[in-house]
N, C-alpha and C positions, 0 to 999 in steps of 0.2 A: 179349118184353116182360114184365116182372114185374108183379105185382099192384099194387105201389107206383107204378110208372110209369103205369099205366092210370088211377090216381086223380087224377093231376095234370093238370088242364085249365085253362089260363089263360082267364079270362073275356074279357079284351080284351088282345091282345098290345101294342097301341099305348098303353095306359094308363100304364105306367111311363115311357115316353118323354115323355109329356105332362107328368107330374109333374116329371121332370127339367128340362124346359123351363121350367116354372113356377118351380122353385127357382132356376134360372139367371137368370131375369128378375128375381126378387126380390133376389138377391144383387147383380146389376148395378145395380138401382135404388138399393139402399142405398149401394153404393160411389160411384155418381154423386152422390148427395146429400152424402155425406161429403166428397168431393173439392171439390164446389162450395162447401160451407161453409168448408173450409180455405182455399180460394183467395180467398174474399171477405175473410177476416180477415188474410191475409198482407200485409206491406208491399210497396209497389210501387217501392221504391228500386232503384237500380242495384246489381248484385252487386259485392262486394268482390273486387278482383283483386290477387293477389300475384305478384311477379316475382322469380325468383332468377336471378342472372347465372351461367349454366352454359354449357358449350360447346354442348350440344344446343340450348338456347334461342337462343344467338347464331346457330347454323347455321339454325334454323328462321326466325328473323327476316330473315336475309339471303336465304334461298331463297324466302320467301313474303312479299312486301312488304304484302300485304293484312292481315297480322296487326298491322301498326303503324298502320293507319288507324283513326280514331276515329269 
């Protein structure tokens, strides 16, 4: 053990983990508030659907009739 290694003594080893948890909680709170504000201002209309008549789409509509239910 060198002299430099002997001088390094952490005061509390769980302290950095606690600060990381606090940072994570703060970021999560900000993101939650941001998402809530964006969702409140977004329109609640139905989505615009586009349909292209391709072989794959015809196959999917034939094989899965639930896709044509409204």
